[in-house]
SEGULUM-449936 format. One record per residue: x, y negated, z negated of N, C-alpha, C, CB in turn. Coordinates in steps of 0.1 Angstrom, whole numbers, padded with zeros to 4 digits, always signed. Glycine has a CB too. Layout:
! residues N
XYZXYZXYZXYZ...
***
This chain:
! residues 295
+1060-0437+0211+1060-0426+0201+1051-0428+0189+1075-0424+0196+1051-0440+0185+1042-0443+0174+1027-0442+0178+1045-0457+0168+1025-0447+0191+1012-0446+0196+1007-0432+0197+1011-0453+0209+1016-0423+0201+1012-0409+0203+1010-0403+0189+1024-0401+0210+1018-0406+0180+1016-0401+0166+1002-0406+0160+1027-0406+0157+0999-0418+0162+0986-0423+0157+0974-0416+0164+0985-0439+0160+0976-0414+0177+0965-0407+0184+0963-0392+0179+0967-0406+0199+0975-0386+0176+0974-0372+0171+0968-0372+0157+0988-0366+0171+0972-0382+0149+0966-0382+0135+0951-0385+0136+0972-0393+0127+0947-0394+0146+0933-0397+0147+0925-0384+0152+0930-0408+0157+0931-0377+0161+0924-0365+0166+0923-0354+0154+0932-0358+0177+0934-0353+0147+0933-0343+0135+0923-0348+0125+0947-0342+0129+0923-0360+0122+0913-0366+0113+0899-0364+0118+0916-0381+0110+0897-0366+0131+0883-0365+0137+0879-0350+0136+0883-0370+0151+0888-0341+0140+0885-0327+0139+0881-0322+0125+0896-0319+0145+0890-0327+0116+0887-0323+0102+0874-0328+0097+0899-0328+0093+0871-0341+0100+0859-0347+0096+0847-0340+0103+0858-0362+0100+0849-0336+0115+0838-0329+0122+0835-0315+0116+0841-0328+0137+0846-0308+0113+0845-0295+0107+0838-0295+0094+0858-0288+0107+0843-0305+0085+0837-0307+0072+0823-0311+0073+0845-0317+0064+0820-0320+0082+0806-0324+0083+0797-0313+0088+0805-0336+0093+0802-0305+0097+0794-0293+0102+0792-0283+0091+0801-0287+0114+0803-0281+0083+0801-0271+0072+0791-0276+0061+0815-0269+0065+0792-0289+0058+0782-0295+0049+0768-0294+0054+0785-0310+0046+0766-0297+0068+0753-0297+0074+0748-0282+0074+0754-0302+0088+0756-0273+0077+0751-0259+0077+0748-0254+0063+0762-0250+0083+0757-0259+0053+0754-0255+0039+0741-0260+0034+0765-0260+0031+0738-0273+0038+0725-0279+0034+0713-0272+0041+0725-0294+0038+0715-0268+0053+0705-0260+0060+0702-0247+0053+0708-0258+0075+0713-0240+0050+0712-0227+0043+0705-0229+0030+0725-0221+0042+0709-0239+0022+0703-0242+0009+0689-0245+0010+0711-0253+0002+0685-0253+0020+0671-0257+0022+0663-0245+0026+0670-0268+0033+0669-0236+0035+0662-0224+0039+0660-0215+0027+0670-0217+0050+0670-0214+0018+0669-0205+0007+0659-0210-0003+0682-0204+0000+0658-0224-0006+0650-0229-0016+0636-0232-0011+0656-0242-0021+0634-0236+0002+0621-0241+0006+0615-0232+0017+0623-0254+0012+0619-0220+0018+0612-0211+0027+0608-0198+0020+0621-0207+0039+0596-0193+0024+0591-0181+0017+0597-0168+0022+0575-0181+0018+0607-0164+0016+0614-0152+0020+0620-0145+0008+0624-0154+0031+0622-0132+0009+0628-0125-0002+0634-0112+0004+0618-0122-0013+0645-0108-0002+0651-0095+0002+0645-0084-0007+0666-0095+0001+0638-0087-0017+0632-0078-0027+0618-0074-0023+0633-0083-0041+0617-0066-0013+0604-0061-0008+0604-0046-0009+0600-0065+0006+0593-0040-0013+0591-0025-0015+0579-0021-0008+0591-0021-0030+0580-0010+0000+0569-0003+0006+0562+0005-0005+0573+0006+0018+0549+0003-0006+0541+0010-0017+0530+0018-0010+0535+0001-0027+0524+0027-0017+0512+0035-0012+0504+0040-0024+0517+0047-0004+0491+0043-0021+0482+0048-0031+0487+0063-0034+0468+0047-0026+0489+0066-0047+0493+0079-0051+0481+0085-0059+0506+0079-0059+0476+0096-0055+0465+0103-0062+0472+0114-0070+0454+0109-0052+0469+0114-0083+0474+0124-0092+0464+0135-0093+0478+0118-0106+0466+0146-0086+0456+0157-0085+0457+0165-0098+0459+0166-0073+0445+0166-0105+0444+0173-0117+0432+0182-0116+0443+0163-0130+0433+0194-0122+0421+0203-0122+0410+0199-0132+0426+0218-0125+0398+0203-0128+0387+0200-0137+0385+0212-0147+0374+0198-0129+0392+0223-0145+0391+0234-0154+0406+0239-0157+0383+0246-0148+0407+0247-0167+0421+0251-0171+0422+0266-0168+0424+0249-0185+0435+0270-0167+0438+0284-0165+0451+0287-0158+0427+0291-0156+0454+0299-0155+0467+0303-0149+0466+0300-0134+0470+0318-0151+0477+0295-0128+0478+0292-0114+0481+0306-0107+0489+0281-0111+0471+0310-0099+0473+0323-0092+0479+0321-0078+0460+0330-0091+0478+0309-0072+0484+0306-0059+0486+0292-0057+0474+0312-0048+0497+0288-0051+0500+0275-0047+0500+0275-0032+0514+0270-0052+0491+0267-0026+0488+0268-0012+0495+0258-0003+0473+0266-0009+0504+0250-0009+0511+0240-0002+0526+0240-0005+0505+0225-0005+0534+0234+0003+0548+0232+0000+0551+0217-0001+0557+0239+0011+0563+0214-0006+0567+0201-0008+0567+0193+0005+0581+0200-0015+0561+0180+0004+0561+0171+0016+0551+0176+0027+0574+0169+0021+0543+0185+0024+0533+0190+0034+0522+0180+0036+0528+0204+0030+0518+0178+0048+0506+0170+0051+0493+0179+0049+0506+0164+0066+0484+0173+0042+0471+0180+0039+0460+0171+0043+0470+0185+0024+0448+0178+0045+0436+0170+0049+0426+0171+0037+0430+0176+0062+0417+0162+0037+0407+0162+0026+0399+0175+0026+0397+0150+0028+0398+0181+0014+0391+0194+0012+0400+0206+0013+0381+0195+0023+0413+0204+0017+0422+0216+0018+0425+0220+0004+0435+0212+0026+0426+0233+0002+0430+0239-0011+0445+0236-0013+0427+0254-0013+0449+0230-0025+0463+0228-0028+0469+0239-0037+0465+0214-0033+0460+0243-0047+0464+0254-0055+0451+0261-0061+0474+0250-0066+0453+0273-0065+0442+0281-0070+0444+0285-0084+0439+0294-0061+0434+0283-0093+0434+0288-0106+0427+0301-0107+0427+0278-0116+0433+0311-0114+0428+0324-0115+0412+0324-0117+0435+0333-0126+0404+0329-0108+0390+0327-0109+0382+0338-0117+0384+0326-0096+0389+0349-0122+0383+0360-0128+0374+0356-0140+0393+0371-0132+0379+0348-0149+0372+0344-0160+0359+0336-0157+0381+0335-0170+0361+0327-0146+0349+0319-0142+0339+0328-0135+0354+0308-0133+0343+0339-0128+0334+0348-0122+0326+0355-0132+0341+0358-0113+0332+0359-0143+0325+0366-0154+0315+0357-0161+0335+0371-0164+0319+0344-0163+0310+0334-0169+0298+0332-0160+0318+0321-0171+0300+0332-0147+0289+0330-0138+0279+0342-0138+0294+0328-0123+0285+0354-0138+0276+0366-0139+0268+0366-0153+0285+0379-0138+0275+0362-0163+0268+0361-0176+0257+0351-0176+0278+0358-0187+0260+0339-0170+0250+0329-0169+0238+0333-0161+0256+0316-0164+0240+0340-0150+0229+0345-0141+0221+0355-0149+0235+0351-0128+0227+0364-0156+0220+0374-0164+0211+0368-0174+0230+0384-0170+0217+0358-0181+0209+0350-0191+0197+0343-0184+0218+0340-0198+0199+0338-0172+0188+0331-0165+0177+0341-0162+0194+0324-0153+0181+0353-0158+0171+0363-0154+0163+0367-0167+0178+0376-0149+0170+0368-0178+0163+0371-0191+0153+0360-0194+0173+0373-0202+0157+0347-0193+0149+0336-0197+0137+0335-0187+0157+0323-0197+0140+0339-0174+0129+0338-0164+0118+0348-0168+0135+0341-0150+0122+0360-0172+0113+0371-0176+0105+0366-0188+0120+0384-0178+0112+0361-0198+0105+0356-0210+0095+0345-0207+0115+0351-0220+0099+0336-0198+0090+0325-0194+0077+0331-0187+0097+0315-0184+0079+0341-0178+0068+0347-0171+0059+0354-0181+0073+0357-0160+0065+0360-0191+0056+0367-0201+0048+0357-0209+0065+0376-0210+0055+0347-0214+0048+0336-0222+0038+0329-0214+0058+0326-0227+0041+0327-0201+0031+0320-0192+0018+0329-0190+0037+0317-0179+0021+0342-0189+0009+0351-0187+0001+0352-0200+0014+0365-0183+0008+0352-0211+0000+0353-0224-0008+0340-0226+0010+0354-0236-0002+0329-0223-0009+0316-0224-0021+0315-0215+0000+0304-0221-0020+0321-0203-0031+0321-0193-0042+0330-0198-0026+0325-0179-0039+0342-0203-0049+0351-0208-0057+0345-0220-0043+0364-0212-0049+0339-0229-0055+0333-0241-0063+0320-0238-0045+0330-0252-0059+0313-0228-0067+0301-0224-0081+0305-0218-0059+0293-0215-0081+0317-0212-0094+0322-0206-0103+0329-0215-0090+0331-0194-0097+0333-0227-0106+0340-0237-0115+0330-0244-0097+0348-0247-0126+0335-0249-0136+0326-0256-0131+0324-0270-0150+0332-0257-0137+0315-0277-0133+0311-0291-0135+0321-0301-0141+0298-0295-0144+0331-0298-0146+0342-0308-0135+0352-0308-0160+0349-0305-0129+0353-0296-0117+0363-0295-0104+0357-0299-0116+0368-0280-0101+0345-0294-0089+0338-0297-0092+0325-0304-0080+0336-0284-0085+0322-0315-0087+0309-0321-0080+0298-0313-0082+0309-0336-0085+0286-0316-0079+0274-0309-0064+0273-0312-0086+0262-0312-0061+0276-0325-0047+0275-0329-0038+0285-0322-0045+0278-0344-0042+0298-0320-0035+0307-0312-0033+0303-0298-0041+0321-0314-0044+0298-0292-0044+0293-0279-0033+0282-0277-0058+0288-0274-0033+0273-0286-0023+0262-0285-0009+0267-0287-0026+0251-0296-0007+0277-0297+0006+0283-0299+0011+0290-0286+0006+0293-0311+0002+0297-0279+0006+0304-0267+0010+0294-0256-0005+0313-0262+0003+0283-0256+0006+0272-0246+0020+0266-0248-0004+0261-0246+0023+0263-0261+0036+0257-0264+0047+0267-0263+0035+0251-0278+0044+0280-0266+0055+0290-0264+0059+0291-0250+0050+0304-0269+0049+0290-0241+0052+0290-0227+0060+0278-0222+0039+0290-0218+0057+0266-0228+0065+0254-0225+0079+0256-0230+0058+0242-0231+0081+0261-0242+0095+0263-0247+0102+0273-0238+0094+0268-0262+0095+0284-0234+0102+0294-0226+0106+0288-0212+0093+0306-0223+0098+0279-0207+0101+0272-0195+0113+0263-0196+0089+0264-0190+0114+0256-0207+0126+0247-0210+0138+0256-0211+0124+0239-0223+0137+0267-0218+0149+0276-0220+0153+0282-0206+0146+0287-0230+0144+0284-0198+0147+0289-0184+0154+0278-0176+0134+0294-0177+0150+0266-0177+0156+0255-0170+0170+0253-0176+0148+0242-0172+0172+0255-0189+0185+0253-0195+0195+0264-0190+0184+0254-0210+0189+0276-0188+0197+0288-0183+0201+0285-0169+0190+0301-0185+0192+0279-0161+0196+0276-0147+0207+0266-0146+0183+0271-0139+0207+0256-0156+0217+0246-0156+0231+0252-0159+0214+0235-0166+0230+0262-0168+0243+0269-0172+0248+0277-0160+0241+0279-0184+0239+0282-0152+0244+0289-0139+0250+0279-0130+0232+0296-0132+0244+0267-0129+0250+0257-0120+0264+0253-0125+0241+0245-0119+0265+0251-0138+0278+0247-0144+0288+0258-0142+0276+0245-0159+0285+0271-0144+0294+0282-0142+0298+0282-0127+0288+0295-0146+0289+0280-0118+0292+0280-0104+0302+0268-0101+0280+0279-0096+0299+0257-0107+0308+0245-0105+0322+0248-0110+0302+0233-0112+0323+0254-0122+0336+0258-0127+0344+0267-0118+0335+0264-0141+0336+0277-0112+0343+0286-0103+0347+0279-0090+0333+0297-0099+0339+0270-0086+0343+0262-0074+0355+0253-0077+0331+0253-0069+0355+0247-0089+0366+0238-0092+0379+0246-0095+0362+0230-0104+0378+0259-0096+0391+0267-0098+0399+0266-0086+0388+0281-0101+0393+0263-0074+0401+0260-0062+0403+0245-0061+0393+0265-0049+0415+0240-0065+0418+0226-0065+0421+0221-0051+0430+0223-0075+0413+0211-0047+0414+0206-0033+0419+0192-0032+0400+0207-0026+0424+0189-0020+0429+0175-0018+0418+0166-0017+0438+0175-0005+0418+0154-0024+0407+0145-0024+0407+0136-0012+0407+0136-0036+0418+0136-0004+0419+0127+0008+0431+0133+0016+0422+0112+0004+0432+0127+0028+0443+0130+0037+0456+0124+0031+0440+0125+0052+0467+0132+0033+0479+0126+0028+0490+0136+0028+0477+0121+0014+0501+0134+0020+0512+0142+0019+0515+0146+0004+0525+0135+0025+0518+0159+0002+0522+0163-0011+0536+0158-0014+0521+0179-0013+0538+0153-0026+0552+0148-0029+0557+0153-0042+0551+0132-0030+0570+0157-0042+0577+0161-0054+0569+0173-0061+0579+0150-0064+0567+0183-0053+0559+0195-0058+0568+0203-0068+0554+0204-0046+0563+0204-0080+0570+0212-0090+0561+0223-0096+0573+0203-0102+0548+0224-0092+0539+0234-0097+0543+0248-0090+0525+0231-0093+0543+0258-0099+0546+0272-0094+0535+0282-0098+0560+0276-0100+0534+0292-0091+0525+0303-0094+0529+0309-0108+0526+0314-0084+0518+0310-0116+0521+0315-0130+0520+0304-0141+0534+0323-0131+0522+0292-0136+0521+0281-0146+0507+0280-0151+0524+0267-0139+0506+0275-0164+0493+0273-0170+0489+0258-0170+0492+0279-0185+0478+0255-0164+0473+0241-0164+0461+0240-0172+0471+0237-0149+0460+0228-0178+0448+0225-0186+0440+0215-0178+0452+0219-0199+0427+0214-0181+0418+0204-0175+0423+0190-0176+0404+0206-0180+0425+0183-0165+0430+0169-0166+0445+0168-0165+0425+0163-0178+0452+0180-0165+0466+0180-0164+0471+0176-0150+0472+0193-0169+0478+0165-0149+0482+0160-0135+0495+0168-0131+0485+0145-0135+0494+0176-0120+0505+0184-0116+0509+0182-0102+0501+0199-0118+0501+0176-0094+0505+0173-0080+0502+0159-0076+0498+0183-0070+0512+0152-0070+0511+0138-0065+0508+0139-0050+0523+0130-0068+0498+0131-0046+0494+0131-0032+0495+0116-0027+0480+0136-0029+0504+0114-0017+0505+0101-0010+0494+0100+0000+0519+0099-0004+0485+0090-0003+0473+0089+0006+0477+0083+0019+0463+0080-0001+0472+0090+0030+0475+0086+0043+0468+0073+0046+0471+0097+0053+0475+0064+0053+0469+0051+0057+0468+0041+0046+0456+0053+0063+0474+0043+0035+0473+0034+0023+0485+0026+0021+0469+0042+0011+0495+0026+0030+0508+0019+0027+0506+0004+0028+0518+0023+0038+0513-0003+0019+0513-0017+0019+0527-0021+0014+0502-0024+0011+0530-0034+0014+0543-0039+0010+0541-0049-0002+0551-0046+0021+0549-0047-0012+0550-0057-0023+0563-0065-0021+0550-0050-0037+0561-0078-0019+0572-0087-0019+0573-0094-0032+0571-0097-0007+0585-0094-0038+0587-0100-0051+0594-0114-0049+0596-0091-0061+0586-0124-0049+0590-0138-0046+0593-0146-0059+0580-0145-0037+0603-0154-0058+0606-0163-0069+0595-0173-0072+0619-0171-0067+0593-0176-0084+0581-0183-0088+0579-0197-0081+0580-0185-0103+0591-0203-0078+0590-0216-0072+0586-0216-0058+0603-0224-0074+0585-0204-0052+0582-0202-0038+0567-0199-0036+0590-0192-0031+0560-0197-0047+0546-0193-0045+0537-0204-0039+0540-0189-0059+0541-0217-0041+0534-0228-0035+0534-0227-0020+0539-0241-0040+0544-0220-0014+0546-0219+0000+0538-0208+0006+0560-0218+0004+0532-0200-0002+0525-0187+0002+0510-0188+0000+0531-0175-0005+0502-0185+0010+0488-0185+0009+0482-0172+0015+0482-0197+0017+0471-0168+0010+0464-0156+0015+0461-0157+0030+0451-0153+0007+0465-0147+0037+0462-0148+0052+0475-0152+0060+0451-0157+0055+0485-0157+0053+0497-0161+0061+0504-0149+0067+0507-0168+0051+0508-0150+0079+0515-0139+0086+0528-0135+0079+0517-0142+0101+0532-0123+0079+0544-0118+0073+0552-0109+0082+0540-0110+0060+0565-0111+0081+0574-0102+0089+0583-0095+0080+0582-0111+0099+0583-0082+0081+0591-0073+0072+0601-0065+0080+0582-0064+0064+0614-0065+0076+0624-0057+0082+0629-0047+0072+0636-0066+0086+0627-0034+0076+0632-0023+0068+0647-0023+0067+0627-0009+0074+0652-0021+0055+0666-0023+0052+0674-0012+0060+0669-0021+0037+0685-0018+0067+0694-0009+0074+0688-0003+0087+0698+0002+0066+0677-0008+0092+0671-0003+0105+0668-0015+0114+0658+0005+0102+0664-0012+0126+0660-0022+0136+0645-0025+0135+0664-0018+0150+0638-0017+0127+0623-0018+0127+0618-0030+0119+0617-0005+0121+0607-0036+0125+0601-0047+0119+0586-0044+0117+0603-0060+0127+0581-0047+0106+0566-0045+0103+0560-0059+0104+0564-0038+0089+0548-0059+0109+0540-0071+0110+0528-0069+0100+0535-0074+0124+0525-0080+0093+0514-0080+0084+0509-0093+0080+0518-0072+0072+0501-0094+0069+0497-0107+0064+0495-0106+0049+0483-0111+0071+0495-0117+0043+0494-0118+0028+0480-0114+0024+0498-0132+0023+0479-0104+0016+0465-0100+0012+0461-0106-0002+0465-0084+0011+0471-0107-0011+0468-0112-0024+0481-0116-0031+0459-0103-0033+0480-0124-0042+0491-0128-0050+0488-0124-0064+0494-0143-0049+0497-0117-0071+0495-0113-0085+0493-0125-0094+0507-0104-0089+0484-0123-0103+0481-0134-0113+0487-0132-0126+0466-0135-0114+0496-0123-0128+0503-0121-0141+0513-0110-0140+0493-0118-0151+0524-0112-0148+0534-0102-0150+0537-0101-0165+0547-0105-0142+0544-0091-0169+0547-0090-0184+0557-0101-0188+0553-0076-0187+0555-0105-0201+0564-0115-0207+0572-0108-0217+0555-0127-0214+0585-0106-0213+0594-0098-0222+0597-0105-0235+0606-0095-0214+0596-0118-0235+0599-0126-0247+0587-0128-0256+0605-0139-0243+0576-0122-0253+0564-0124-0262+0557-0111-0264+0555-0135-0255+0564-0102-0271+0558-0089-0275+0553-0091-0289+0567-0077-0273+0544-0082-0293+0538-0083-0306+0545-0073-0315+0523-0081-0306+0546-0076-0328+0552-0067-0338+0541-0059-0344+0560-0074-0348+0544-0052-0355+0535-0043-0362+0523-0051-0368+0542-0035-0372+0525-0064-0371+0515-0072-0377+0507-0080-0366+0521-0081-0387+0509-0076-0353+0503-0083-0342+0507-0098-0341+0488-0082-0344+0518-0101-0346+0523-0115-0344+0533-0115-0333+0530-0120-0357+0535-0127-0327+0544-0128-0315+0558-0126-0320+0542-0142-0309+0565-0118-0313+0579-0115-0315+0588-0123-0305+0583-0100-0315+0591-0136-0309+0598-0145-0299+0613-0143-0300+0593-0159-0302+0619-0142-0289+0634-0141-0288+0640-0154-0291+0638-0136-0274+0648-0155-0302+0654-0169-0306+0665-0173-0297+0659-0168-0320+0670-0164-0288+0682-0168-0279+0677-0174-0266+0690-0155-0276+0683-0185-0263+0680-0192-0251+0693-0194-0243+0673-0206-0253+0693-0188-0231+0705-0188-0223+0705-0201-0215+0707-0176-0215+0717-0206-0211+0718-0218-0203+0713-0215-0188+0732-0223-0202+0716-0203-0184+0711-0199-0170+0698-0192-0171+0722-0190-0163+0688-0198-0166+0675-0192-0166+0671-0187-0152+0664-0202-0171+0669-0174-0150+0666-0169-0137+0651-0170-0134+0670-0154-0136+0648-0173-0122+0634-0175-0118+0626-0161-0119+0632-0181-0104+0614-0162-0124+0606-0149-0124+0602-0146-0110+0594-0151-0133+0601-0133-0108+0596-0128-0095+0582-0123-0096+0606-0117-0089+0573-0129-0087+0559-0126-0087+0556-0117-0076+0551-0139-0087+0549-0106-0078+0545-0097-0067+0535-0103-0058+0540-0083-0072+0537-0102-0045+0528-0106-0034+0525-0094-0026+0534-0118-0026+0512-0091-0025+0508-0079-0018+0505-0082-0003+0495-0073-0024+0512-0075+0005+0511-0077+0020+0505-0065+0027+0525-0080+0025+0495-0068+0034+0488-0057+0042+0496-0055+0055+0473-0061+0045+0499-0042+0058+0506-0039+0070+0496-0038+0082+0514-0026+0069+0498-0047+0092+0490-0047+0104+0494-0037+0114+0489-0061+0110+0507-0037+0117+0512-0028+0128+0525-0021+0123+0515-0036+0141+0526-0008+0126+0538-0001+0123+0545+0003+0136+0535+0012+0114+0558+0000+0138+0565+0004+0150+0565+0019+0153+0579-0002+0150+0564+0023+0165+0564+0037+0169+0578+0042+0165+0561+0039+0184+0578+0054+0159+0591+0060+0155+0595+0058+0141+0601+0056+0164+0588+0049+0134+0592+0046+0120+0583+0055+0111+0589+0031+0117+0590+0062+0102+0583+0070+0092+0583+0062+0079+0590+0084+0090+0571+0058+0075+0570+0050+0063+0570+0059+0051+0558+0041+0062+0578+0055+0040+0578+0063+0028+0577+0053+0016+0591+0071+0026+0569+0056+0007+0567+0047-0005+0581+0046-0012+0557+0052-0015+0585+0034-0015+0598+0031-0021+0608+0025-0012+0603+0044-0027+0605+0025+0001+0615+0018+0010+0617+0004+0007+0610+0020+0025+0629-0001+0009+0632-0015+0007+0632-0023+0020+0646-0016+0000+0627-0035+0019+0627-0043+0031+0628-0058+0027+0613-0041+0038+0632-0066+0036+0631-0081+0034+0618-0086+0040+0644-0088+0041+0613-0096+0033+0600-0102+0037+0601-0116+0040+0589-0099+0026+0595-0121+0051+0595-0135+0054+0581-0139+0057+0604-0138+0067+0576-0149+0050+0562-0154+0052+0562-0167+0060+0555-0157+0038+0554-0167+0070+0552-0179+0079+0539-0186+0075+0552-0176+0094+0538-0199+0078+0526-0206+0075+0516-0203+0086+0529-0222+0075+0503-0202+0081+0492-0200+0091+0490-0212+0099+0479-0197+0083+0490-0211+0113+0488-0223+0122+0475-0229+0118+0488-0218+0136+0475-0243+0118+0463-0250+0115+0454-0250+0127+0466-0265+0111+0441-0248+0124+0431-0248+0135+0426-0262+0138+0419-0239+0131+0424-0264+0150+0419-0278+0154+0404-0278+0154+0423-0281+0168
***
């Protein structure tokens, strides 16, 4: 009986020791994986966003796109009322015709006076006629430039997409007044998606440009493949802002728990799984592997 009890105690002790040892071993592995592997759950899909702004101002007479519509480079996204620009173009052309006629007249006068002898036309009048023709020619060239500028304004009244992409968060409406340089439409550039992985600062030594990256979109089965393109060289220091006298405004509070800063690592997307629709702002987990050493 005692022998049986001792064996049972030994078995229970062995099982307990085995379970505790396994738990400690797994805990150490998890801790090592967390501390010494380049991975993060804080990854974001990003894309180039073009803020489309008109080069001229005026009333919007037509919005040619709808929200989230795919557009191609050169497509009209909205139209500014062109009437004022058409009038300016007609005026510039009329002025150019006037300057052209004046130039032709001055040129003919200069030619006649240059062919006359010194007894009929003095040298001073001959020079004046020559320079008047030169001034008329310059004024005609200036008028032609104004025609080109007016034509450019008329062309720019049709605001076009600068690249292929998708219109996002469209708020512009017909009848709105836009000013030159006023950003009113955002365009997500096609083919410009990348991933920003925000890695803790102590993990940067494990990451190198060119290392392969595996990204899993949150809540899906999809995985993106890519590689490290670059590592950010600076982030904002919240504890070192300047005051009105341009002196450092240092926070006097120091907490016992100091969180590691997260540094952005830009990852180029090499392959996108079929069926996955990428959108800027998606969350993903990012895992960086070491580049295999070449022999």
